[in-house]
matplotlib code that plots the C-alpha trace (Angstrom):
import matplotlib.pyplot as plt

x = [31.6, 30.9, 31.5, 28.3, 28.3, 25.4, 27.7, 29.4, 26.1, 24.9, 28.1, 27.6, 23.9, 24.1, 25.3, 22.2, 18.6, 15.1, 15.8, 18.7, 16.6, 13.7, 16.1, 17.6, 14.1, 13.0, 16.1, 15.6, 11.9, 12.6, 15.2, 12.8, 10.0, 12.1, 11.9, 8.1, 8.4, 5.6, 6.1, 2.8, 4.1, 7.3, 5.1, 2.8, 5.9, 7.4, 4.2, 3.9, 7.4, 6.8, 4.0, 6.1, 9.0, 6.7, 4.7, 7.6, 8.2, 11.3, 12.6, 12.8, 14.6, 17.8, 20.4, 18.6, 14.9, 14.3, 16.2, 13.9, 10.8, 12.0, 12.5, 9.0, 7.5, 9.6, 8.3, 4.8, 5.1, 7.0, 5.1, 1.7, 3.3, 5.1, 1.8, -0.2, 2.5, 2.8, 1.2, 0.8]
y = [-22.9, -24.6, -22.9, -21.3, -19.9, -17.5, -14.4, -15.2, -15.3, -12.2, -10.3, -11.4, -10.4, -7.1, -5.3, -6.4, -5.1, -6.0, -4.5, -6.9, -9.9, -9.0, -8.6, -12.1, -13.6, -12.0, -13.4, -16.9, -16.9, -15.9, -18.6, -21.1, -20.2, -20.4, -24.2, -24.0, -22.4, -20.0, -16.3, -15.6, -17.1, -15.0, -11.9, -12.6, -13.1, -9.9, -8.0, -9.4, -8.4, -5.0, -4.4, -5.7, -3.4, -0.4, -1.0, -1.8, 1.1, 3.2, 2.6, -1.1, -0.8, 0.5, 2.7, 4.2, 3.3, 5.3, 2.6, -0.2, 1.9, 2.7, -1.0, -1.7, 0.8, -0.6, -4.1, -2.9, -1.3, -4.2, -7.2, -6.5, -6.0, -9.3, -11.0, -9.7, -10.8, -14.3, -17.2, -19.6]
z = [118.5, 115.2, 111.9, 110.6, 107.1, 107.9, 108.4, 105.1, 103.3, 105.0, 104.0, 100.4, 100.3, 102.1, 98.9, 96.9, 97.1, 95.9, 92.4, 91.9, 93.1, 90.8, 87.9, 88.5, 88.9, 85.6, 83.8, 85.2, 84.4, 80.8, 80.5, 82.1, 79.7, 76.5, 76.3, 76.1, 72.7, 73.2, 72.7, 74.4, 77.7, 77.4, 76.7, 79.7, 81.9, 80.7, 81.3, 84.8, 85.7, 84.1, 86.5, 89.4, 88.5, 88.1, 91.3, 93.7, 96.1, 95.3, 98.9, 98.2, 94.8, 96.2, 94.4, 91.4, 91.4, 88.2, 86.2, 87.4, 86.9, 83.3, 82.8, 84.0, 81.6, 78.8, 79.5, 79.7, 76.3, 74.6, 76.1, 74.5, 71.1, 71.6, 72.7, 69.7, 67.2, 68.7, 66.8, 69.7]

ax = plt.figure().add_subplot(projection="3d")
ax.plot(x, y, z, "-o")
ax.set_aspect("equal")
plt.show()
């Protein structure tokens, strides 16, 4: 039988859950929006991920869902402040 890397990938990914994936997507989207030079885009991105972190069911978030909910609430508080203080 030919070598298939699927079990290796599965063994690597089994220790992660949706909360980790959302956190990585949030970090990558922030890094991707920085070259645009607009704090409003970063603020809208942060508020969108704040809603996603807050609304995602606790069973999908894995280990400690309170941490991700708290991050969602913090983003929902900070993002509008960042949006209103942005010039462009």
